[in-house]
Structures are given as structure tokens and as C-alpha cells.
N, C-alpha and C positions, 0 to 999 in steps of 0.2 A: 483600076477599081471602078466599078459602076455603082452610082448612087442615084436613088430616086427620091426627089424632094417633093413632098406634099406640102407646098407652101399655102399659107392662108390667102394671100392676095397675089396679084401680078405686080408689075413694076411700079404702079402708082400707090401701092399700099406701103406705108412707112415701115411697119413692123417687118414685113417680108423683105423689103429692100435692105434694111439695115442689119437684120439678123442673119440673112443668108445670101441674098442676091449679090451684094457687094463683094462677097468672098469668091465668087465664081471664077474670076480670072486667076486668082492665086491657086485655087484648087485644081483647075485645069492644067496649070503649069506644073503641078505636082502629080500629074497623071490620074487625077480623079475626074471621071466623066460624070457630070451631073445632069440628069433629066428633070426638068421642072414641070410640075402640074399644079397650077393654082386652083383653089376651090372657088374663090370669088374673082371675077374678071375686073378689068379696069372699068368696063361699062357698069358693073355693079356698084363700084365705088362712086362713079359719077352720079348715079341715081341716088345713092345714099346721101351724098353731100348736097345734092340738088333738091332733096326732099321729094323725089319721085318714086314710083313703084319699082321695086327691084325683085319681085317674085319670080319673073321669068328667068332672069339671070341666075338667081339662087337655085332654081330647079335644074337649070342646065349644068350648073356647077356640081350639084349633088350627083346627077346622072353620070357626068363625065368621071367623077372621082370613083363612083361605084365600078364603072367599067375598067378604070385604070388599076384597081386593086387586083384584077386577074393577072396583071403582068409583074407583080412584085418579085416573083421567083427569078426574073431575069437580072436582078440586081444583087450586089453584095451587101449593101446597107440601104435601109429606108430611113429618111428623116421626115418626121411629122412636126409641122409647126402647130403647136397647141393641141389639136385633136383632129380626127379624120372627119367626123360628121357632127357639127354643132347641134345641140339640143336633141341628140340621140344617145342612147346608152352606149357604153364602150365595147360593143360587140365586135366591131371591125378590128379594134386594137387587140382584143382577146384572141381573135382568129389569127392575127399575125404572130402573136406569142405562142399559140398552140401549134402552129405550123412551123415554128422555128425560124421565122423571119426576123432577123435582128433589126430593131428600129430605135432611133434616137428621137426623143421628144423634147421640144424646145419651148420655153416660156419666158416672155419678157414682160408679162403682167400677171396679175392675180386672177386668171381666168376662172379658177375654181370658185371664186366669190360670185361669179355670174350665176352659179347654180346654188351654192349653199346659202347665199344671202338673197335669193330671189324672193320677190314679194308673194309669189304663189306657192302655197304649201305643197301642191302636187309636184312642182318642179324641184323643190327642196327635197322631197321624199324620194323621187325617182332618180334624180341626177345629182343630188347633193354630194355624193362621194365619187362621181364619175371620174373626175380628173385624177383622183387618188389611184383609181384602177389603171388609168392610162399610164400614169407614172410607174406603177408597180409592174405592169406588163413589159415595159420598155427595157432595152439593154442599157441605155444611158439616158439620164435626164440632164439636159443643159438648162441651167437657170441663170437668169440675168442678174440676180442679186441674192443676198442671204435669206431674205424673207421667203422667196420662192423655193430656195434650196431646203429650208427648214420644213416646208410643207412636203417636199419630196421625201425627206427623211421619215417624217411621220407616216407617209403613205407606204413606206417599205420599199422604196426604189432600190434597185440593185447597185447602181453606180450614179453618182451625182457630180457634175462639174459646173462650177460657176464661171461663166464667160459673160462679161458685161457687154452692153450695147456699145458699139464703137463707131468712129468716123474714120474716113480715109484721109490721113494727114497730107496726102498729095493734093487733095482738093481743099481741105479746111486749113487755113493758115491766116495769120494776122496780115492786114493790109492797112496800116495806119496812115492816114492822111490828115494831118493837123491843119484844119482850115477854120476860118471864122464862120462857123455854122451853128445853128441851134442844135443842142444835143438831142439824140434820139434814144428813147427807152423802148426796147423792142421785145417782141414775143413771137414765137413761131409755133404753128400747130395746125389743127383742122377746124372746120366750122363746128364740129361736135364738142371741141374742148375750149372754145372761147368763153364758155360759162365760168371758167376759173378766173377770168379777168374781172368779172362783174363786181365782186366785193371790193375791188380796188378803184372803181370808177371815181368815187369821191376823193380818193387820195390823189389821183391824176389831176382832177379838177383843181384841187387845192394847190398842187405844185405849179400848175400853169399860171395861177394867179400870183405866185411869188417869184417866178423866174421863167425865162424862155426855155421851153422844152417841148418836144414832140413825142407822141406815143403811137406806135404802130403794131399791128397784128398781121404778120405774114401768114396767109392761109385763112384768115378770118373773112367773114362776109359782112359787107357794109350794113346790110339790113339787121344783122345781129348786134351791131355796135351803135345803133341810133340812140342818141341821148348821151353818148360818151364822147370824150375828146380823142378817141382812138381812131387812127386811120387804118383802113383795110388795104393791105398790099397783096396782090395775087401770088400764090405759091406756084413754083415749078421746080423740078429737079435741077434745071439748068441755071436758075437764078437764085436759089436759096442761099448759097454761100455768099454771093455778091450782096444780098440784102443784109445778112447777118454782119458782114464786114462794115456796114453802114451804122450799126448799132454802137452807141456809147456805153450802154448798159443792157444786159440781157436778163429777162425775168422769167421765173417759173413758179407762179402761185399755185397752190394745191389745197384741196380739202384734206382734213386729217381723218381718213376713213380706211377700212380694210382694203378697198380697191386701190387707193392711191399708194398704200404701203408696198404694193407690188410693182410700181412703176420703176423704170430703170434710168431715169434722169437724162434721157436723150437730148432734150433741149439744152440742158446745162452743158453737156459734152460738146454739142455743136457750138454754143457760144464760146466756151473756153478754148476750143481748138482754134477759133478765130481770134483769140486774144482779147475777148470781150469780158469785162468784169461782170459777175453774176450776182443776182439776189434771188433767193428762193424760199419757199416755205420749208420749215424743218420737219419734213415728212419722209419716211422711208429712206431710200438710198441717197437722197439729197444730203443727208447729214454725213455720209461717208465721202461723197464727192467734194463737198465744200469744206475748206479749212478756214473758218471765219476770220476775217481780217487779213488773210493772206491771199487767197485766190477768189474770194467772194464773201457773201454775207447771207445769214439766215434771218428771216423776218417772220414773226409769229402772230402779228396783229396789224390792223391798219395803221395804228400809231407807229409801230416799229417800221413798217414799210415806208411810211412817209419820212421818218427820221433818217433811215438808211439811204433812201433815194436822194433826199435833199442833201445829205452829207457828201454822197458821191458826185453829185452835180457841182457842188461847191469846190470839191477838191481840184477840179480841173483836169485837163487832158493828160498831163504827165503822170499824175498820181493814179488815174484810172488805168493808164497803160501798164504801169508796174504791176497792178493787181491782175490785169488781163494776161500779162506774160507769165505770171505764176500759174494761172489757170491753164495756159497753153502747155506749159511744162507738164502739169499733171495729166492733161489729156494725152499728150504724146507718149508718156511713160505707161499709162494704165488703161486708156480708153481709145486706143488707136487700132485700126485695122492691121497695121504693120506689127503691133505687139501681140495681137490675139489670134491672127490667122494660123500660126503654127500650132496653137493650142486646139483650135477647132479641127485641124487636120489630125492631130493626135487622137481626139475623141472619135473621129470617124474610123480610124484604124482600130481603136479600142473596141468599138461596137462590132467590127467584123470578126474579131477573134474571141 
């Protein structure tokens, strides 16, 4: 079977990497030949995170995608990550539908809120229902969680499958080394999402005054963390697992807004797969991933964050490891590449027929 993947990003884009690129080896073993054509290149992402102009890379991406659309008839199934052309009406998706080209569309966040909650009335008017149309024209909508699936239902999608964001359990695994070290409370993300940490700066400062503890942000920029006790550690695909394994507690603070309700809890899944106990905001899918007191905790305010983190630090290594191992079990059973890859293969075959 031949599949054309219109991914959002290249190998450096987290959403594309975890939603599809990590499945490629499995799919090829199952005789599914996947051709990948990203919209935004790794250079685009480097410019985005570096605060540089990215217009040239964006224009190149749009032009290449437009050209690639003429080759869709060579493939049995087309997979679209999110949409074909951001901030353009769903004309290209409608053409695929009208020409009988079966496509799967995938969402791991509430992209529709980028349009229907936009600050500009013109964008809300012209594009507010765009993603509903993309969903409706598709053969199958793959949603990362129930919130996204419910939107697809209301949009009138033909078929909907919920496949969570996953990690490869061959890479992510516990590596406990009980040593006499200062505990590390860690977070992983991008420079664009370190803003979720800022409401907790005062909590971190208060904890450091009461006990030895370090705070790290893998993927954060030092200049964005000035004035906080947080250390910035550089992210790379090669080192991300090693860094998470150094965490004693993994955190995922979020705002409670429509956009955040669409997130798929990838940070939590990474931490849990490495056997790290987790603390997160009770927003969206976090409430489904975490079983409070068993594999992690939910904190709804700075006071709760401080109390929970303080309690976990006081519990000591053995107690934290027990919670972490419960999380590892949950990740292995429900949020692993190994458990979900056959389901994705089934969806691809479903779209073909």
C-alpha cells in the first residue's frame, strides 16, 4: 500500500514526530510505503524558536505542498496532519473529497480554536468553521483525545478513531539510580510553552528556601527564565530520554482554556514511561491519564502545587519510585507505540476501503 503523508513539520517538529514519524518503521514492516512531505521545514522551526523571520521558509513550504497535491492519485491513502494550508479556506481538502481521494486527518490539539477563537473577527468569520469542513470531507478523523473527537462528531465526520499520543517503550524506560543528589523537578517542552511555568516561579522559590531541590526546563531558553530558579537544559531527540530519566518529579502545568483542553498530555506520557511520578494541572486529558495518588497528582492552584511537590520531595526515593512505576505501567498499556501501532495500521486500511 502506498501512503502520502502531508506532515505539519519535519523531524524536529514534536507533533509530526510523535503522531506519525515514529510509526514509519512499523508501517514499512507491514508493507505500507509512506512518502513524507512536510509543510514546514526544520529551518522554519529553528527560525520560529530563535525569534527570526520565517517567511521565506513558509512560502517555500506552501509552494512545495501545492505542487505535491498534483501527485495524490499515485497513492492509495493520503494522511493530512491538521490541515493542508494554514489560514486558507478548506478548498484543497474539498478537492480531495470531490475527486474521491481518501484522506485521513489527524489532530493532537484543538487547532480549530486557532480560528474560531481568533482575536480578529474576519478570521473568525471566514475560517471559524474551516476545521469542521476538513473533518467532514475526510474518510477518517484520528483524534488524540475525546475533546477533539467530540468536535469531529459535531462536524459530521464520517468515521472517528481516538488514538492517543504515544512513546516508544523501547526508548522510554525507567533508569533508577538512587544516589545522594539534590532532587530534580523537571519539565520538557519548547521555548513557546515555557510560559506555562511562570505562574509557578514563586512556588519554586518557596520550595528552594525550605529544602534542597533543583528545577529544570528541557527545551527552554535561559533568557526566558531570567528571574526564576529554573535551569534551562538544551533539547535534542538524542538526549531527551536521558534528561527525563534524571527527573525525580515531572510536571505539566497548564492554563484552563479551550486550547489546552485539546492537548494530549505528551509530557505526562514521556515522564510516566520513564517511571517518573507526575504532577499536572487538572485540564483536559490530564485528568484521564493521571489516577491521583496512584501514578501522579493533579494540582489546581499554586497552593496545591506547593503542597503536592513538597509532599513528594519529603516522601523520598522509594515512595516516588512506586508512584513512577505505576505510571510506567499505565504508559506501557495505553500510551505506547507498541500498543497503538496496530490500531493506526487498521485506520489506514479502513480509509482505503
